[in-house]
C-alpha positions in Angstrom: 4.7 -16.1 -2.9 4.8 -12.5 -3.8 1.4 -11.0 -2.9 2.0 -7.2 -3.4 -0.6 -4.6 -4.2 -0.7 -1.0 -5.0 -2.2 0.9 -2.0 -3.1 4.6 -1.4 -2.8 6.3 1.9 -5.2 9.0 3.2 -3.0 11.7 1.9 -3.0 10.2 -1.6 0.4 8.7 -1.7 0.6 5.5 -3.8 3.1 2.7 -3.1 3.3 -1.1 -3.3 3.1 -3.2 -0.2 2.5 -6.9 0.8 -1.2 -7.4 0.8 -2.5 -10.9 1.7 -6.3 -11.0 2.4 -7.1 -11.7 6.0 -3.4 -11.5 7.0 -1.4 -8.6 8.4 2.3 -8.8 9.4 3.2 -5.1 9.4 -0.2 -3.4 9.9 -3.3 -3.3 11.9 -6.3 -4.5 9.8 -9.5 -2.5 9.9 -11.8 -4.4 7.6 -10.7 -3.4 4.0 -8.3 -0.8 5.4 -5.0 -1.2 7.2 -3.2 1.2 9.5 0.4 1.1 8.5 3.5 3.3 7.8 3.5 5.2 4.5 7.1 5.1 3.1 6.3 8.0 0.7 5.0 10.6 3.2 6.9 9.0 6.1 3.8 8.9 8.4 1.4 6.4 9.9 -2.0 6.3 8.2 -4.9 4.2 6.9 -4.2 2.5 3.5 -6.5 0.8 1.1 -5.8 -1.2 -2.1 -6.5 0.5 -5.4 -7.4 -1.0 -8.7 -4.3 -0.5 -11.0 -6.7 -0.1 -14.0 -8.1 3.1 -12.4 -4.5 4.6 -12.3 -2.6 6.4 -15.0 0.5 4.8 -16.4 2.5 7.4 -14.5 0.8 6.6 -11.2 1.3 2.9 -11.7 5.0 3.5 -12.5 5.5 5.7 -9.4 3.7 3.2 -7.2 5.9 0.4 -8.4 9.0 2.3 -7.6 7.9 3.0 -4.1 8.1 -0.2 -2.2 7.2 -0.7 1.4 9.9 -2.5 3.4 9.8 -6.3 3.3 10.2 -6.6 7.0 7.8 -5.6 9.8 
């Protein structure tokens, strides 16, 4: 099962990460937000899923190129 989603960190970086509702392997869940490492900005931050339909084609392309690590 490949449950990935585009997420955005507090600094605005977009990337793709594993996102299974009610489950966190690499992050601390805080309701709808998660505290995890941002591979784009190389910092720990809160991230939230974003609706891909609200992003430009360029933003979706960049997010899809920026994958979080598969392992915790």
